Every structure is written in C-alpha cells, then in structure tokens.
C-alpha positions as CSV (number, residue, x, y, z in Angstrom):
1,M,8.3,-26.8,-6.3
2,A,11.3,-24.5,-5.6
3,R,10.1,-21.1,-7.2
4,T,12.1,-18.1,-7.8
5,V,10.3,-15.0,-6.7
6,G,11.9,-11.7,-7.8
7,I,11.0,-8.7,-5.8
8,I,11.4,-5.2,-7.1
9,G,11.7,-2.9,-4.0
10,L,12.5,-4.4,-0.7
11,G,11.0,-1.9,1.6
12,L,8.2,-2.5,4.0
13,I,5.9,-4.4,1.5
14,G,8.6,-6.1,-0.6
15,G,10.9,-6.8,2.2
16,S,8.1,-8.4,4.4
17,M,6.8,-10.5,1.7
18,A,10.5,-11.7,0.9
19,I,10.8,-12.8,4.6
20,D,7.5,-14.9,4.9
21,L,7.5,-16.3,1.4
22,K,11.0,-17.8,2.2
23,R,10.6,-18.9,5.5
24,R,7.3,-20.6,4.6
25,E,9.0,-22.2,1.9
26,Y,6.9,-20.9,-0.8
27,A,9.9,-19.6,-2.7
28,G,13.2,-21.5,-3.4
29,T,15.1,-18.4,-4.1
30,I,14.5,-14.8,-3.7
31,L,16.0,-12.3,-6.0
32,G,15.8,-8.7,-5.2
33,V,16.1,-5.5,-7.1
34,E,17.0,-2.0,-5.4
35,S,17.8,1.0,-7.4
36,D,19.0,2.7,-4.1
37,P,22.6,1.6,-3.2
38,V,22.0,2.0,0.5
39,N,18.9,0.2,0.4
40,A,20.4,-2.6,-1.8
41,A,23.5,-2.7,0.8
42,A,21.1,-2.9,3.8
43,A,18.7,-5.5,2.2
44,G,21.7,-7.6,1.3
45,K,23.0,-7.7,4.9
46,M,19.7,-8.3,6.3
47,C,19.2,-11.1,3.9
48,L,16.1,-10.1,2.7
49,A,16.9,-11.7,-0.8
50,D,19.2,-14.3,-1.6
51,E,20.8,-12.1,-4.2
52,I,20.4,-8.5,-5.5
53,V,20.4,-8.4,-9.2
54,P,19.7,-5.9,-12.2
55,L,16.2,-5.9,-13.2
56,D,16.4,-7.7,-16.5
57,E,18.2,-10.6,-14.8
58,C,15.5,-10.5,-12.3
59,V,12.8,-11.0,-14.8
60,R,14.6,-13.3,-16.8
61,R,15.2,-15.8,-13.8
62,S,12.2,-15.4,-11.9
63,D,8.9,-17.3,-12.0
64,I,6.8,-14.5,-10.2
65,I,8.0,-10.9,-10.6
66,V,6.6,-8.6,-7.7
67,I,6.6,-4.9,-8.1
68,A,6.6,-3.3,-4.9
69,I,7.8,0.3,-5.4
70,P,5.8,3.6,-5.5
71,V,2.9,3.6,-7.9
72,G,4.2,6.5,-10.1
73,A,7.5,4.5,-10.7
74,A,5.6,1.3,-11.2
75,V,3.2,2.7,-13.9
76,K,6.1,3.3,-15.8
77,M,8.1,0.1,-15.2
78,L,5.3,-2.3,-15.8
79,P,5.2,-2.4,-19.7
80,G,8.7,-2.7,-19.8
81,I,8.8,-5.8,-17.6
82,L,5.8,-7.5,-19.7
83,D,8.0,-6.8,-22.7
84,L,10.7,-9.4,-20.9
85,C,8.0,-12.0,-20.2
86,D,7.1,-15.2,-21.7
87,S,3.9,-17.1,-20.8
88,D,5.5,-18.9,-17.9
89,K,6.0,-15.9,-15.8
90,V,3.4,-14.1,-13.8
91,V,3.9,-10.2,-12.7
92,I,2.1,-8.6,-10.0
93,D,2.2,-5.1,-8.2
94,T,1.5,-4.2,-4.7
95,C,0.5,-0.5,-5.3
96,S,-2.3,1.3,-3.4
97,T,-4.1,2.8,-6.6
98,K,-5.1,0.4,-9.3
99,S,-6.9,2.5,-12.2
100,Q,-3.9,4.0,-13.7
101,I,-1.7,1.0,-13.7
102,V,-4.2,-1.5,-15.2
103,R,-5.0,1.1,-18.0
104,A,-1.2,1.3,-18.7
105,V,-1.0,-2.2,-19.9
106,H,-4.6,-2.8,-21.2
107,Y,-3.5,-3.4,-24.6
108,H,0.0,-4.9,-23.8
109,P,0.4,-8.4,-25.8
110,M,1.4,-9.9,-22.2
111,R,-1.3,-8.3,-20.2
112,S,-2.7,-11.7,-19.3
113,R,0.5,-12.5,-17.3
114,Y,-0.1,-9.4,-15.2
115,V,-2.4,-9.6,-11.9
116,A,-3.0,-6.5,-10.2
117,T,-3.1,-6.8,-6.4
118,H,-3.1,-4.5,-3.3
119,P,-2.2,-6.3,0.1
120,M,-3.9,-4.2,2.5
121,A,-1.2,-3.9,5.2
122,G,1.5,-1.8,6.2
123,T,2.9,0.5,8.8
124,E,4.1,4.1,8.6
125,Y,7.7,3.2,8.2
126,S,9.7,2.3,5.0
127,G,12.8,0.9,3.6
128,P,14.3,-2.5,4.2
129,W,14.7,-1.8,7.9
130,A,10.8,-1.6,8.1
131,A,10.4,-5.2,6.9
132,M,9.1,-7.7,9.3
133,P,7.6,-11.0,9.4
134,N,3.7,-12.0,9.7
135,L,3.0,-8.3,8.3
136,F,0.2,-9.7,6.1
137,D,-1.4,-12.3,8.2
138,G,-5.2,-12.1,8.8
139,R,-5.3,-9.1,6.2
140,A,-7.3,-8.5,2.9
141,C,-5.8,-8.6,-0.4
142,I,-7.6,-6.8,-3.3
143,F,-7.4,-8.4,-6.8
144,A,-8.4,-5.9,-9.3
145,N,-9.9,-6.5,-12.8
146,T,-8.8,-10.4,-12.8
147,E,-11.1,-11.0,-15.8
148,E,-8.1,-9.3,-17.8
149,S,-5.6,-11.9,-16.5
150,D,-4.8,-15.5,-17.4
151,P,-6.9,-17.8,-14.7
152,R,-3.7,-19.8,-14.2
153,A,-1.8,-16.7,-13.4
154,V,-4.5,-15.5,-10.8
155,K,-4.6,-19.1,-9.3
156,T,-0.9,-18.8,-8.9
157,I,-0.9,-15.4,-7.0
158,E,-4.2,-16.5,-5.0
159,E,-1.9,-19.7,-3.9
160,M,0.8,-17.1,-2.9
161,Y,-1.1,-14.8,-0.8
162,D,-2.8,-17.8,0.9
163,V,0.9,-18.6,2.1
164,L,0.7,-15.0,3.3
165,N,-2.4,-15.9,5.0
166,M,-4.4,-13.2,3.2
167,R,-7.9,-13.3,2.3
168,P,-8.8,-12.2,-1.2
169,I,-11.3,-9.7,-2.4
170,Y,-12.1,-9.2,-6.1
171,M,-13.1,-5.9,-7.4
172,N,-13.0,-3.2,-10.2
173,A,-9.8,-1.3,-10.3
174,D,-11.9,2.0,-10.3
175,A,-14.0,0.6,-7.4
176,H,-10.7,-0.2,-5.6
177,D,-9.7,3.3,-5.9
178,V,-12.7,4.7,-4.8
179,H,-12.9,2.4,-1.4
180,T,-9.2,3.0,-0.6
181,A,-9.5,6.8,-0.7
182,Y,-12.0,6.5,1.9
183,V,-10.2,3.8,4.3
184,S,-6.8,4.7,3.4
185,H,-5.9,7.6,1.8
186,I,-8.1,10.2,3.8
187,S,-6.5,8.7,6.9
188,H,-3.1,9.8,5.7
189,V,-4.1,13.4,4.5
190,T,-5.8,14.0,7.7
191,S,-2.8,12.9,9.8
192,F,-0.5,14.9,7.5
193,A,-2.8,18.0,8.3
194,L,-3.1,17.3,12.0
195,A,0.8,17.0,12.2
196,L,1.3,20.4,10.2
197,T,-1.3,22.0,12.6
198,V,0.5,20.8,15.9
199,L,3.8,21.6,14.4
200,E,2.4,25.3,13.5
201,K,1.3,25.7,17.2
202,E,4.3,24.1,18.5
203,K,6.5,27.3,17.2
204,D,4.9,29.2,20.1
205,E,4.1,26.7,22.6
206,K,7.1,24.4,23.2
207,H,5.6,21.8,25.7
208,I,2.7,20.6,23.4
209,F,4.4,17.6,22.6
210,D,5.1,17.0,26.4
211,L,1.6,16.9,26.9
212,A,0.9,14.6,23.9
213,S,-0.8,11.4,24.9
214,G,-1.4,7.9,23.3
215,G,-4.4,9.2,21.5
216,F,-2.5,12.0,19.8
217,S,0.5,9.6,19.0
218,S,-1.9,6.9,17.5
219,T,-3.8,9.7,15.3
220,V,-0.7,11.5,14.0
221,R,1.5,8.2,13.4
222,L,0.7,8.1,9.9
223,A,2.1,11.6,9.3
224,K,5.5,9.7,9.4
225,S,4.8,8.0,6.1
226,S,7.0,8.6,3.2
227,S,6.2,11.3,0.5
228,E,7.8,9.2,-2.1
229,M,4.9,6.8,-1.7
230,W,2.1,9.1,-1.1
231,V,2.6,11.8,-3.5
232,P,1.8,9.6,-6.5
233,I,-0.9,7.9,-4.6
234,L,-2.7,11.0,-3.9
235,T,-2.1,12.7,-7.4
236,Q,-3.1,9.2,-9.1
237,N,-6.4,9.0,-7.0
238,H,-7.0,12.8,-7.4
239,D,-10.6,12.9,-7.8
240,N,-11.7,10.4,-5.6
241,V,-9.4,11.9,-2.7
242,L,-11.0,15.6,-3.5
243,H,-14.3,14.0,-3.0
244,V,-13.5,12.4,0.3
245,I,-11.6,15.5,1.5
246,D,-14.8,17.6,0.6
247,T,-16.9,15.4,2.6
248,Y,-14.4,15.2,5.5
249,L,-14.5,19.1,5.5
250,E,-18.4,19.3,5.6
251,K,-18.4,17.2,8.8
252,M,-15.7,19.1,10.3
253,K,-17.7,22.2,9.7
254,E,-20.8,20.6,11.2
255,F,-18.6,20.1,14.4
256,R,-17.1,23.6,14.3
257,D,-20.6,25.0,14.1
258,A,-22.0,23.0,16.7
259,I,-19.1,23.9,19.2
260,A,-19.2,27.8,18.1
261,E,-22.7,27.7,19.0
262,Y,-22.3,25.9,22.5
263,D,-24.9,23.1,21.1
264,S,-24.2,20.4,23.5
265,E,-27.0,18.3,22.0
266,R,-26.0,18.6,18.6
267,I,-22.2,17.7,19.4
268,E,-23.6,14.9,21.4
269,D,-25.7,13.7,18.3
270,L,-22.6,14.0,16.2
271,I,-20.5,11.9,18.5
272,H,-23.3,9.1,18.8
273,E,-23.7,9.3,14.9
274,A,-19.7,8.4,14.7
275,N,-19.9,6.0,17.3
276,R,-21.8,3.7,14.8
277,I,-18.5,2.9,13.3
278,K,-17.8,0.4,16.4
279,K,-20.4,-1.9,14.6
280,I,-17.9,-2.1,11.6
281,L,-14.5,-1.8,13.5
282,R,-14.3,-4.1,16.3
C-alpha cells in the first residue's frame, strides 16, 4: 500500500523519520510542512520530503500525520489538525512530554484518531541538517494513553514504528512524564548548568577548554540542545523536573560534604553506590 505520510516539522526527529519511512518503502509519498523558510528550503534541497506544502493541504492529503515540532507549539496545533481529520486518518505526535498534549484533546470528537507517542531517540542537534538515517533503530517508543485511541489507529502506528525498528512501551501519560524527567530532562538541565559553570570560569582561565577531555565533552554535549525545544519541555513538566532537581541537589550536597570533610570512606561509598548503574546501563 502506497501511504502518504505528512510530517509537520522536518528537523532531527521528523526529518530522520521521513528518510527511513521512504527508503524502507513504508511511505510512497512524504509531504512536509515547515514554517521556517530557511528550514523549508533546506528540507527541500535535502529531499527530506517529496513536497513542502501548507498545513491544511498536508492534513487533507495524508493518511498519517506526524507532528514533530516543539511541544508548546504541538499542544496548540493538535486540536486544529484533528478538526480537519476524518475517520481514515491517524495523527501522532513525537513530543517529549505527554500529559498536557493528551489533556488538550481529551474531549475532542476525533480524539480516537490521535495516538500519543514519544520515540526515545535523538541527538543534541536540530534542524533539517540534523536528520539522519537509522536514528530510531533499536530504541524504545512510548505509546501513551492508548486506551483513548482507536485500536486500528494504534495498530497502524505500531506497524509504522516497527518499520523504524523501534520497540513499543505502553504507559500512562503522567507516568511517562515522571520517567522522562529522570532519564532525559534532568540530563539536559545538568548539562546546561555544567556548561554555564565552565563558561563562567573560562572568563578568568582562558585555557580551560584546551584541557577539556572526552569525558567533559560527552557530559556537556547536551548543552548544545535547542532552547526552542527545551523551554516548553521543562515548563510543561515543571513539577516532575523540580522534584528531580531537588533530589539531584541532595546527592550533590552529599558529595560536597564528604569532600569538604576529607571523608574518603564516604566518597568511596557514594561512588560505589553510583556504580550500581552499570547493572542497568551496559
């Protein structure tokens, strides 16, 4: 079946999805929507989509509509897209927070045609230039509140993510936001904070970046991430992120106190306790 997939936002996630859905022959036609003229031109030149079209045309012509834009804009856009849909179309989003977006359309008459998803993949880069093949291979994709979606719509999207070689995980939207605060959102906050700390010190010590090793680069790389994406994520997941930050600060204080007191035994205990993460992340 030659499906038409419309992708709103041809950046890292949307563009990478477009590449693999087309080359793996899941989509016969990719329609792209890009509000930024520079990004639209770049996506066209890179052939991320067969056509760049207006939003309403994309929805009208597509079998599956993928919303791959920052969550703040996606929450506002989703109800209007569902207004344009019929019972043959399926709409998904790829946003990193789920509670607010599912609430935004809870009572929408076409709610059953929407499947809330979060493909757990990405890099610190953004824009059409960041799109790459095989980004999703072997990664998890969260499906949130599937009981509110038409089972046929869910099955369609399960098949699409299977083509992208992703494994599905099903959970409640609120639970999703708690878990992502711990495994994703806090990583970005700490990376931003570390970058600010080093940049502040670098004002006085010009050679600090000359001494930076691979460990520093890997720890701080997320600080390159786009504010356009992360401001709405952190504000929408406000309560969960604050809870994780508070816990993180408590652990930082434990290290600080042990170091301040020259307590080698306590430092060693904290490091050994942290080493248990090796059993989870291999």
